[in-house]
BATIVEX-206450 format. One record per residue (C-alpha): residue in one letter; x, y, z; chain. Coordinates in Angstrom, 2 decimals. Layout:
<pt aa="A" px="X" py="Y" pz="Z" ch="A"/>
...
END
This chain:
<pt aa="X" px="177.11" py="94.76" pz="174.79" ch="A"/>
<pt aa="X" px="174.38" py="94.74" pz="172.19" ch="A"/>
<pt aa="X" px="171.31" py="96.51" pz="173.32" ch="A"/>
<pt aa="X" px="169.28" py="94.33" pz="171.31" ch="A"/>
<pt aa="X" px="170.39" py="91.26" pz="173.00" ch="A"/>
<pt aa="X" px="169.84" py="92.99" pz="176.44" ch="A"/>
<pt aa="X" px="166.06" py="93.70" pz="175.28" ch="A"/>
<pt aa="X" px="165.58" py="90.00" pz="174.05" ch="A"/>
<pt aa="X" px="167.11" py="88.53" pz="177.40" ch="A"/>
<pt aa="X" px="164.63" py="90.90" pz="179.35" ch="A"/>
<pt aa="X" px="161.61" py="89.98" pz="177.26" ch="A"/>
<pt aa="X" px="162.57" py="86.18" pz="177.49" ch="A"/>
<pt aa="X" px="162.87" py="86.60" pz="181.46" ch="A"/>
<pt aa="X" px="159.83" py="88.23" pz="181.85" ch="A"/>
<pt aa="X" px="158.03" py="85.77" pz="179.55" ch="A"/>
<pt aa="X" px="159.35" py="82.81" pz="181.84" ch="A"/>
<pt aa="X" px="158.24" py="84.53" pz="184.96" ch="A"/>
<pt aa="X" px="154.83" py="85.23" pz="183.77" ch="A"/>
<pt aa="X" px="154.54" py="81.52" pz="182.65" ch="A"/>
<pt aa="X" px="155.49" py="80.27" pz="186.17" ch="A"/>
<pt aa="X" px="153.17" py="82.79" pz="187.81" ch="A"/>
<pt aa="X" px="150.43" py="81.77" pz="185.53" ch="A"/>
<pt aa="X" px="150.29" py="78.18" pz="186.83" ch="A"/>
<pt aa="X" px="149.75" py="79.54" pz="190.30" ch="A"/>
<pt aa="X" px="147.02" py="82.00" pz="188.86" ch="A"/>
<pt aa="X" px="145.09" py="79.18" pz="187.31" ch="A"/>
<pt aa="X" px="145.32" py="77.05" pz="190.26" ch="A"/>
<pt aa="X" px="143.99" py="79.78" pz="192.31" ch="A"/>
<pt aa="X" px="141.29" py="80.61" pz="189.94" ch="A"/>
<pt aa="X" px="140.10" py="76.80" pz="189.82" ch="A"/>
<pt aa="X" px="140.22" py="76.87" pz="193.49" ch="A"/>
<pt aa="X" px="138.18" py="79.98" pz="193.81" ch="A"/>
<pt aa="X" px="135.64" py="78.59" pz="191.03" ch="A"/>
<pt aa="X" px="135.08" py="75.50" pz="193.19" ch="A"/>
<pt aa="X" px="134.61" py="77.55" pz="196.50" ch="A"/>
<pt aa="X" px="131.87" py="79.67" pz="194.73" ch="A"/>
<pt aa="X" px="129.96" py="76.66" pz="193.29" ch="A"/>
<pt aa="X" px="130.62" py="74.12" pz="196.08" ch="A"/>
<pt aa="X" px="130.24" py="76.18" pz="199.35" ch="A"/>
<pt aa="X" px="126.59" py="76.56" pz="198.93" ch="A"/>
<pt aa="X" px="126.15" py="72.80" pz="199.45" ch="A"/>
<pt aa="X" px="126.71" py="73.57" pz="203.01" ch="A"/>
<pt aa="X" px="123.77" py="75.90" pz="203.19" ch="A"/>
<pt aa="X" px="121.47" py="73.45" pz="201.22" ch="A"/>
<pt aa="X" px="122.71" py="70.21" pz="203.07" ch="A"/>
<pt aa="X" px="123.32" py="70.23" pz="206.94" ch="A"/>
<pt aa="X" px="126.88" py="69.00" pz="207.29" ch="A"/>
<pt aa="X" px="125.62" py="66.05" pz="209.08" ch="A"/>
<pt aa="X" px="123.56" py="64.81" pz="206.06" ch="A"/>
<pt aa="X" px="126.88" py="65.28" pz="203.87" ch="A"/>
<pt aa="X" px="128.82" py="63.06" pz="206.23" ch="A"/>
<pt aa="X" px="126.03" py="60.23" pz="206.01" ch="A"/>
<pt aa="X" px="126.37" py="56.87" pz="204.62" ch="A"/>
<pt aa="X" px="123.65" py="56.95" pz="201.74" ch="A"/>
<pt aa="X" px="124.04" py="58.66" pz="198.36" ch="A"/>
<pt aa="X" px="120.76" py="58.72" pz="196.64" ch="A"/>
<pt aa="X" px="120.37" py="62.39" pz="195.17" ch="A"/>
<pt aa="X" px="116.65" py="61.54" pz="193.65" ch="A"/>
<pt aa="X" px="115.53" py="61.55" pz="197.25" ch="A"/>
<pt aa="X" px="117.70" py="64.15" pz="198.66" ch="A"/>
<pt aa="X" px="120.41" py="62.08" pz="200.15" ch="A"/>
<pt aa="X" px="123.89" py="63.50" pz="199.47" ch="A"/>
<pt aa="X" px="126.00" py="61.45" pz="201.86" ch="A"/>
<pt aa="X" px="129.52" py="61.76" pz="200.41" ch="A"/>
<pt aa="X" px="131.15" py="59.11" pz="202.63" ch="A"/>
<pt aa="X" px="130.44" py="56.11" pz="200.33" ch="A"/>
<pt aa="X" px="132.25" py="58.01" pz="197.42" ch="A"/>
<pt aa="X" px="134.97" py="59.07" pz="199.62" ch="A"/>
<pt aa="X" px="135.59" py="55.38" pz="200.97" ch="A"/>
<pt aa="X" px="135.48" py="54.01" pz="197.42" ch="A"/>
<pt aa="X" px="138.04" py="56.62" pz="196.15" ch="A"/>
<pt aa="X" px="140.20" py="55.81" pz="198.96" ch="A"/>
<pt aa="X" px="139.87" py="51.97" pz="198.55" ch="A"/>
<pt aa="X" px="140.64" py="52.00" pz="194.82" ch="A"/>
<pt aa="X" px="143.23" py="54.41" pz="195.05" ch="A"/>
<pt aa="X" px="145.33" py="52.85" pz="197.85" ch="A"/>
<pt aa="X" px="144.86" py="49.53" pz="196.22" ch="A"/>
<pt aa="X" px="146.27" py="50.95" pz="193.10" ch="A"/>
<pt aa="X" px="149.04" py="52.51" pz="194.75" ch="A"/>
<pt aa="X" px="150.08" py="49.38" pz="196.74" ch="A"/>
<pt aa="X" px="150.30" py="47.62" pz="193.38" ch="A"/>
<pt aa="X" px="151.99" py="50.29" pz="191.39" ch="A"/>
<pt aa="X" px="154.54" py="51.46" pz="193.64" ch="A"/>
<pt aa="X" px="156.58" py="48.22" pz="193.78" ch="A"/>
<pt aa="X" px="155.88" py="47.29" pz="190.29" ch="A"/>
<pt aa="X" px="156.85" py="50.68" pz="188.99" ch="A"/>
<pt aa="X" px="159.84" py="51.23" pz="191.04" ch="A"/>
<pt aa="X" px="161.12" py="47.70" pz="190.39" ch="A"/>
<pt aa="X" px="160.61" py="48.29" pz="186.62" ch="A"/>
<pt aa="X" px="162.39" py="51.63" pz="186.88" ch="A"/>
<pt aa="X" px="165.52" py="50.01" pz="188.75" ch="A"/>
<pt aa="X" px="165.76" py="47.30" pz="186.27" ch="A"/>
<pt aa="X" px="165.61" py="49.76" pz="183.16" ch="A"/>
<pt aa="X" px="168.02" py="52.22" pz="184.71" ch="A"/>
<pt aa="X" px="170.42" py="49.76" pz="186.61" ch="A"/>
<pt aa="X" px="170.44" py="46.34" pz="185.18" ch="A"/>
<pt aa="X" px="169.01" py="45.91" pz="181.86" ch="A"/>
<pt aa="X" px="171.70" py="46.16" pz="179.11" ch="A"/>
<pt aa="X" px="171.75" py="49.22" pz="177.01" ch="A"/>
<pt aa="X" px="169.92" py="47.88" pz="173.91" ch="A"/>
<pt aa="X" px="167.07" py="46.40" pz="175.89" ch="A"/>
<pt aa="X" px="166.68" py="49.74" pz="177.72" ch="A"/>
<pt aa="X" px="166.50" py="51.58" pz="174.22" ch="A"/>
<pt aa="X" px="163.43" py="49.26" pz="173.75" ch="A"/>
<pt aa="X" px="161.81" py="49.14" pz="177.21" ch="A"/>
<pt aa="X" px="161.69" py="52.93" pz="177.79" ch="A"/>
<pt aa="X" px="159.83" py="53.83" pz="174.59" ch="A"/>
<pt aa="X" px="157.51" py="51.09" pz="175.20" ch="A"/>
<pt aa="X" px="156.84" py="52.15" pz="178.77" ch="A"/>
<pt aa="X" px="156.13" py="55.82" pz="177.52" ch="A"/>
<pt aa="X" px="153.78" py="54.59" pz="174.76" ch="A"/>
<pt aa="X" px="151.67" py="52.48" pz="177.33" ch="A"/>
<pt aa="X" px="151.58" py="55.91" pz="179.56" ch="A"/>
<pt aa="X" px="149.84" py="57.47" pz="176.47" ch="A"/>
<pt aa="X" px="147.09" py="55.19" pz="175.74" ch="A"/>
<pt aa="X" px="143.74" py="56.75" pz="176.34" ch="A"/>
<pt aa="X" px="141.97" py="55.54" pz="179.60" ch="A"/>
<pt aa="X" px="138.70" py="54.55" pz="177.97" ch="A"/>
<pt aa="X" px="140.79" py="52.00" pz="175.87" ch="A"/>
<pt aa="X" px="141.96" py="50.21" pz="179.12" ch="A"/>
<pt aa="X" px="138.42" py="50.72" pz="180.58" ch="A"/>
<pt aa="X" px="137.01" py="48.63" pz="177.55" ch="A"/>
<pt aa="X" px="140.07" py="45.84" pz="178.02" ch="A"/>
<pt aa="X" px="138.90" py="46.22" pz="181.95" ch="A"/>
<pt aa="X" px="135.13" py="45.29" pz="181.09" ch="A"/>
<pt aa="X" px="136.10" py="42.75" pz="178.15" ch="A"/>
<pt aa="X" px="138.97" py="40.95" pz="180.03" ch="A"/>
<pt aa="X" px="139.78" py="41.84" pz="183.37" ch="A"/>
<pt aa="X" px="136.38" py="41.79" pz="185.14" ch="A"/>
<pt aa="X" px="135.13" py="38.50" pz="183.71" ch="A"/>
<pt aa="X" px="138.44" py="36.75" pz="184.84" ch="A"/>
<pt aa="X" px="138.42" py="38.33" pz="188.20" ch="A"/>
<pt aa="X" px="134.84" py="37.02" pz="188.55" ch="A"/>
<pt aa="X" px="135.84" py="33.45" pz="187.49" ch="A"/>
<pt aa="X" px="139.19" py="33.19" pz="189.16" ch="A"/>
<pt aa="X" px="138.04" py="34.54" pz="192.59" ch="A"/>
<pt aa="X" px="134.32" py="33.17" pz="192.42" ch="A"/>
<pt aa="X" px="132.79" py="36.82" pz="192.79" ch="A"/>
<pt aa="X" px="129.28" py="37.57" pz="192.05" ch="A"/>
<pt aa="X" px="130.60" py="40.13" pz="189.65" ch="A"/>
<pt aa="X" px="133.94" py="41.30" pz="188.22" ch="A"/>
<pt aa="X" px="132.96" py="44.89" pz="188.48" ch="A"/>
<pt aa="X" px="134.51" py="45.62" pz="192.03" ch="A"/>
<pt aa="X" px="137.13" py="47.84" pz="193.60" ch="A"/>
<pt aa="X" px="139.77" py="45.48" pz="192.78" ch="A"/>
<pt aa="X" px="139.19" py="45.67" pz="189.08" ch="A"/>
<pt aa="X" px="139.29" py="49.42" pz="189.57" ch="A"/>
<pt aa="X" px="142.79" py="49.08" pz="191.59" ch="A"/>
<pt aa="X" px="144.20" py="46.96" pz="188.86" ch="A"/>
<pt aa="X" px="143.23" py="49.08" pz="186.19" ch="A"/>
<pt aa="X" px="144.51" py="52.05" pz="188.06" ch="A"/>
<pt aa="X" px="147.67" py="50.53" pz="188.80" ch="A"/>
<pt aa="X" px="148.35" py="49.96" pz="185.06" ch="A"/>
<pt aa="X" px="147.52" py="53.44" pz="184.23" ch="A"/>
<pt aa="X" px="149.94" py="54.81" pz="186.95" ch="A"/>
<pt aa="X" px="152.94" py="52.36" pz="186.40" ch="A"/>
<pt aa="X" px="154.20" py="54.12" pz="183.24" ch="A"/>
<pt aa="X" px="154.30" py="57.53" pz="185.05" ch="A"/>
<pt aa="X" px="155.96" py="56.18" pz="187.87" ch="A"/>
<pt aa="X" px="158.57" py="53.91" pz="185.68" ch="A"/>
<pt aa="X" px="159.31" py="56.94" pz="183.30" ch="A"/>
<pt aa="X" px="160.10" py="59.72" pz="185.89" ch="A"/>
<pt aa="X" px="161.80" py="57.27" pz="188.18" ch="A"/>
<pt aa="X" px="164.01" py="55.86" pz="185.54" ch="A"/>
<pt aa="X" px="164.98" py="59.43" pz="184.69" ch="A"/>
<pt aa="X" px="165.71" py="60.30" pz="188.44" ch="A"/>
<pt aa="X" px="167.96" py="57.02" pz="188.58" ch="A"/>
<pt aa="X" px="169.74" py="57.48" pz="185.41" ch="A"/>
<pt aa="X" px="170.71" py="61.20" pz="186.61" ch="A"/>
<pt aa="X" px="172.70" py="59.84" pz="189.60" ch="A"/>
<pt aa="X" px="176.35" py="60.23" pz="188.72" ch="A"/>
<pt aa="X" px="178.11" py="57.10" pz="187.62" ch="A"/>
<pt aa="X" px="180.97" py="57.85" pz="190.18" ch="A"/>
<pt aa="X" px="178.56" py="57.16" pz="193.09" ch="A"/>
<pt aa="X" px="178.30" py="53.50" pz="191.68" ch="A"/>
<pt aa="X" px="181.91" py="53.26" pz="190.95" ch="A"/>
<pt aa="X" px="182.86" py="54.20" pz="194.53" ch="A"/>
<pt aa="X" px="180.41" py="51.95" pz="196.21" ch="A"/>
<pt aa="X" px="181.69" py="49.01" pz="194.21" ch="A"/>
<pt aa="X" px="185.24" py="50.05" pz="194.93" ch="A"/>
<pt aa="X" px="184.77" py="49.72" pz="198.58" ch="A"/>
<pt aa="X" px="183.41" py="46.24" pz="198.12" ch="A"/>
<pt aa="X" px="179.49" py="46.75" pz="197.86" ch="A"/>
<pt aa="X" px="177.70" py="44.22" pz="195.64" ch="A"/>
<pt aa="X" px="175.65" py="45.62" pz="192.90" ch="A"/>
<pt aa="X" px="172.37" py="45.27" pz="194.75" ch="A"/>
<pt aa="X" px="173.70" py="46.93" pz="198.01" ch="A"/>
<pt aa="X" px="174.98" py="49.83" pz="195.52" ch="A"/>
<pt aa="X" px="171.51" py="50.13" pz="194.17" ch="A"/>
<pt aa="X" px="169.65" py="49.99" pz="197.45" ch="A"/>
<pt aa="X" px="172.12" py="52.18" pz="199.76" ch="A"/>
<pt aa="X" px="173.57" py="54.58" pz="197.09" ch="A"/>
<pt aa="X" px="171.64" py="55.11" pz="194.00" ch="A"/>
<pt aa="X" px="168.28" py="54.99" pz="195.28" ch="A"/>
<pt aa="X" px="168.71" py="57.53" pz="198.16" ch="A"/>
<pt aa="X" px="170.58" py="59.62" pz="195.74" ch="A"/>
<pt aa="X" px="167.58" py="59.90" pz="193.44" ch="A"/>
<pt aa="X" px="165.09" py="59.85" pz="196.37" ch="A"/>
<pt aa="X" px="163.42" py="63.16" pz="195.58" ch="A"/>
<pt aa="X" px="162.86" py="61.96" pz="191.73" ch="A"/>
<pt aa="X" px="161.40" py="58.65" pz="193.15" ch="A"/>
<pt aa="X" px="159.10" py="60.21" pz="195.55" ch="A"/>
<pt aa="X" px="158.02" py="62.80" pz="192.83" ch="A"/>
<pt aa="X" px="157.36" py="59.78" pz="190.51" ch="A"/>
<pt aa="X" px="155.25" py="58.23" pz="193.16" ch="A"/>
<pt aa="X" px="153.40" py="61.23" pz="194.00" ch="A"/>
<pt aa="X" px="152.51" py="61.89" pz="190.24" ch="A"/>
<pt aa="X" px="151.46" py="58.16" pz="189.79" ch="A"/>
<pt aa="X" px="149.14" py="58.36" pz="192.84" ch="A"/>
<pt aa="X" px="147.87" py="61.72" pz="191.69" ch="A"/>
<pt aa="X" px="146.83" py="60.35" pz="188.20" ch="A"/>
<pt aa="X" px="145.19" py="57.35" pz="189.89" ch="A"/>
<pt aa="X" px="143.13" py="59.59" pz="192.10" ch="A"/>
<pt aa="X" px="142.08" py="61.84" pz="189.46" ch="A"/>
<pt aa="X" px="141.27" py="59.21" pz="186.98" ch="A"/>
<pt aa="X" px="137.51" py="58.97" pz="185.66" ch="A"/>
<pt aa="X" px="136.37" py="56.90" pz="182.80" ch="A"/>
<pt aa="X" px="138.30" py="53.90" pz="183.32" ch="A"/>
<pt aa="X" px="137.17" py="53.60" pz="187.09" ch="A"/>
<pt aa="X" px="133.69" py="54.34" pz="186.06" ch="A"/>
<pt aa="X" px="133.58" py="51.42" pz="183.82" ch="A"/>
<pt aa="X" px="134.92" py="48.61" pz="185.80" ch="A"/>
<pt aa="X" px="134.16" py="49.50" pz="189.49" ch="A"/>
<pt aa="X" px="130.33" py="48.80" pz="189.36" ch="A"/>
<pt aa="X" px="129.21" py="52.33" pz="190.39" ch="A"/>
<pt aa="X" px="127.71" py="51.12" pz="193.50" ch="A"/>
<pt aa="X" px="127.82" py="54.04" pz="196.24" ch="A"/>
<pt aa="X" px="128.36" py="51.44" pz="199.28" ch="A"/>
<pt aa="X" px="130.75" py="52.72" pz="202.31" ch="A"/>
<pt aa="X" px="133.80" py="50.65" pz="202.64" ch="A"/>
<pt aa="X" px="133.43" py="49.14" pz="206.38" ch="A"/>
<pt aa="X" px="134.68" py="45.40" pz="205.90" ch="A"/>
<pt aa="X" px="137.87" py="43.59" pz="204.92" ch="A"/>
<pt aa="X" px="136.00" py="42.25" pz="201.89" ch="A"/>
<pt aa="X" px="135.20" py="45.80" pz="200.47" ch="A"/>
<pt aa="X" px="137.98" py="45.43" pz="197.74" ch="A"/>
<pt aa="X" px="135.79" py="42.53" pz="196.37" ch="A"/>
<pt aa="X" px="132.76" py="44.49" pz="196.16" ch="A"/>
<pt aa="X" px="131.27" py="47.18" pz="193.72" ch="A"/>
<pt aa="X" px="132.59" py="50.63" pz="194.77" ch="A"/>
<pt aa="X" px="131.80" py="54.15" pz="193.53" ch="A"/>
<pt aa="X" px="134.39" py="56.94" pz="193.33" ch="A"/>
<pt aa="X" px="134.17" py="60.73" pz="193.62" ch="A"/>
<pt aa="X" px="135.33" py="61.41" pz="190.12" ch="A"/>
<pt aa="X" px="132.95" py="58.79" pz="188.64" ch="A"/>
<pt aa="X" px="130.06" py="60.34" pz="190.37" ch="A"/>
<pt aa="X" px="130.87" py="63.90" pz="188.97" ch="A"/>
<pt aa="X" px="131.27" py="62.53" pz="185.38" ch="A"/>
<pt aa="X" px="128.22" py="60.46" pz="185.56" ch="A"/>
<pt aa="X" px="125.80" py="62.93" pz="187.12" ch="A"/>
<pt aa="X" px="126.97" py="66.17" pz="186.24" ch="A"/>
<pt aa="X" px="125.38" py="66.35" pz="182.87" ch="A"/>
<pt aa="X" px="121.99" py="65.70" pz="184.15" ch="A"/>
<pt aa="X" px="121.57" py="68.05" pz="187.00" ch="A"/>
<pt aa="X" px="119.90" py="71.50" pz="187.04" ch="A"/>
<pt aa="X" px="121.99" py="74.59" pz="187.10" ch="A"/>
<pt aa="X" px="122.21" py="75.96" pz="190.68" ch="A"/>
<pt aa="X" px="120.35" py="72.95" pz="192.26" ch="A"/>
<pt aa="X" px="121.31" py="71.38" pz="195.38" ch="A"/>
<pt aa="X" px="122.70" py="68.34" pz="193.68" ch="A"/>
<pt aa="X" px="124.66" py="70.66" pz="191.28" ch="A"/>
<pt aa="X" px="126.43" py="72.30" pz="194.30" ch="A"/>
<pt aa="X" px="127.10" py="68.97" pz="195.90" ch="A"/>
<pt aa="X" px="129.04" py="67.86" pz="193.00" ch="A"/>
<pt aa="X" px="130.88" py="70.60" pz="192.97" ch="A"/>
<pt aa="X" px="131.75" py="70.17" pz="196.65" ch="A"/>
<pt aa="X" px="132.79" py="66.70" pz="196.04" ch="A"/>
<pt aa="X" px="135.37" py="68.30" pz="193.40" ch="A"/>
<pt aa="X" px="136.28" py="70.76" pz="196.16" ch="A"/>
<pt aa="X" px="137.04" py="67.80" pz="198.42" ch="A"/>
<pt aa="X" px="139.05" py="66.12" pz="195.53" ch="A"/>
<pt aa="X" px="141.22" py="69.18" pz="195.02" ch="A"/>
<pt aa="X" px="141.90" py="69.34" pz="198.78" ch="A"/>
<pt aa="X" px="142.96" py="65.76" pz="198.93" ch="A"/>
<pt aa="X" px="145.17" py="66.16" pz="195.80" ch="A"/>
<pt aa="X" px="146.76" py="69.54" pz="197.35" ch="A"/>
<pt aa="X" px="147.27" py="67.74" pz="200.64" ch="A"/>
<pt aa="X" px="149.31" py="64.96" pz="198.66" ch="A"/>
<pt aa="X" px="151.35" py="67.51" pz="197.03" ch="A"/>
<pt aa="X" px="152.14" py="69.38" pz="199.91" ch="A"/>
<pt aa="X" px="153.04" py="66.21" pz="201.59" ch="A"/>
<pt aa="X" px="155.32" py="64.95" pz="199.12" ch="A"/>
<pt aa="X" px="157.00" py="68.35" pz="198.59" ch="A"/>
<pt aa="X" px="157.59" py="68.55" pz="202.32" ch="A"/>
<pt aa="X" px="159.44" py="65.21" pz="202.27" ch="A"/>
<pt aa="X" px="161.39" py="66.23" pz="199.26" ch="A"/>
<pt aa="X" px="162.45" py="69.47" pz="200.80" ch="A"/>
<pt aa="X" px="163.49" py="67.68" pz="204.26" ch="A"/>
<pt aa="X" px="165.59" py="65.40" pz="202.38" ch="A"/>
<pt aa="X" px="167.27" py="68.07" pz="200.49" ch="A"/>
<pt aa="X" px="168.00" py="69.92" pz="203.68" ch="A"/>
<pt aa="X" px="169.30" py="66.79" pz="205.38" ch="A"/>
<pt aa="X" px="171.79" py="66.04" pz="202.59" ch="A"/>
<pt aa="X" px="173.01" py="69.70" pz="202.54" ch="A"/>
<pt aa="X" px="173.68" py="69.39" pz="206.37" ch="A"/>
<pt aa="X" px="175.49" py="66.20" pz="205.75" ch="A"/>
<pt aa="X" px="177.59" py="67.57" pz="202.83" ch="A"/>
<pt aa="X" px="178.48" py="70.75" pz="204.89" ch="A"/>
END
């Protein structure tokens, strides 16, 4: 065997491994940086004050519960809208649409996913919020509902693109076998194709929700930015403020190493841990599904 080929293979293999390990290294470095800048907030502000319901840094009120509840309301609302629409669109493109229509819809979906969020934010201010205010007879259209709808529009292309790829990768023999034993087309999709692509579909949903959770500019433009804790059923129709919008709006104005500065980094640390928990939960579900499938096949 040519020694030059062995040398090239060795270098390429080590480069691929280094690329994989670098992702872990970068995430670890980000986490260490957030710990270094965010943990001093626990010394500057009592934990009870951090868990209070008032955010007004000018008077040293640093309660993050309104920001946390705003993020949860907006993200959960977006997830409830984006998951059925995104999954339904992916099923239509992969299983129902004819080939010529699929070749048109898939690039359009990916094009929508590449739109800058600030452009969608302008559309939200100019079109979505005024229509919501008129349609629902609200005092203002800048509400958590507007943020949820806008985030759903941002997350849907991600869910559609990845879920469609997962459905399209299911072997055609699975569908033909189900149809051969008398299953209808819908039964084949629901009981055969979707379970076979479950890991890819869960990954699509996880990435879509992750993008919704981390979105900043679009949410800051349409939610009203009022740090009010969501305690009532109609909180979705009231202004809200998310953690990401708070960091983006206030980080440029704080003094370095001040209490406000450290609290903002502490908010970023909380966001990091929430995203990590979502990813770990989704990965564990996918892992259990793979193990169950392996046991069934064995």
